[in-house]
C-alpha positions in Angstrom: 73.1 5.8 -27.3 71.8 2.4 -26.2 75.5 1.0 -25.7 78.0 2.4 -23.5 80.4 0.9 -25.7 79.2 3.3 -28.8 80.2 6.1 -26.5 84.2 5.3 -26.8 83.9 4.6 -30.6 83.1 8.0 -31.3 86.3 9.9 -32.6 87.5 13.0 -30.9 90.1 14.2 -33.1 88.0 17.1 -34.3 85.9 17.9 -31.1 87.0 21.4 -29.0 86.8 21.1 -25.4 85.6 23.9 -23.7 86.6 24.7 -19.8 84.4 25.8 -16.8 85.7 27.1 -13.7 84.4 28.1 -10.5 87.7 29.7 -9.9 91.2 30.7 -11.5 91.9 28.4 -14.1 95.6 28.5 -14.1 95.9 25.0 -12.6 93.2 23.5 -15.0 90.0 22.8 -14.8 87.2 20.4 -15.8 86.7 20.6 -19.8 83.4 19.3 -22.0 82.7 18.5 -25.3 79.6 17.0 -27.4 80.8 14.3 -29.3 77.1 13.4 -30.6 73.6 13.7 -30.5 73.4 12.5 -27.3 76.7 11.9 -26.2 79.5 14.2 -24.2 83.4 13.7 -23.4 85.0 15.0 -19.8 88.0 15.4 -19.0 90.9 17.5 -17.1 93.0 19.9 -18.7 95.5 19.1 -16.0 95.7 15.5 -17.3 95.4 15.8 -21.1 97.0 12.5 -21.7 94.6 10.7 -20.0 91.1 9.9 -22.2 88.3 11.9 -21.5 85.3 10.2 -19.7 82.4 9.7 -21.9 78.9 10.5 -21.1 75.1 10.3 -22.5 73.0 13.4 -21.7 71.2 11.5 -19.0 74.4 10.5 -17.6 75.8 13.9 -17.5 72.5 15.3 -15.8 72.6 12.6 -13.1 76.0 13.4 -12.5 74.7 17.1 -11.7 76.6 18.3 -14.9 75.5 21.2 -16.8 76.8 21.6 -20.2 75.3 25.3 -20.2 77.8 26.2 -17.7 80.6 25.9 -20.3 78.5 27.6 -22.9 77.4 24.1 -24.8 73.8 23.9 -25.8 71.7 20.8 -24.7 
């Protein structure tokens, strides 16, 4: 993605988010979904009313977030 605003133009309606937890997920977890070839959406299951943040693969990696921990392929 060349422009960060392009990430927010991607539709999340048909996207499936998955959780990754370090412990019990009863209080909520971080959720991640692939939303494009080089695009990811990161949300909080405790706050489903908030729009997920969007990241390129490079930004996600720089933040130390590994999609394989969520069971997602790179």
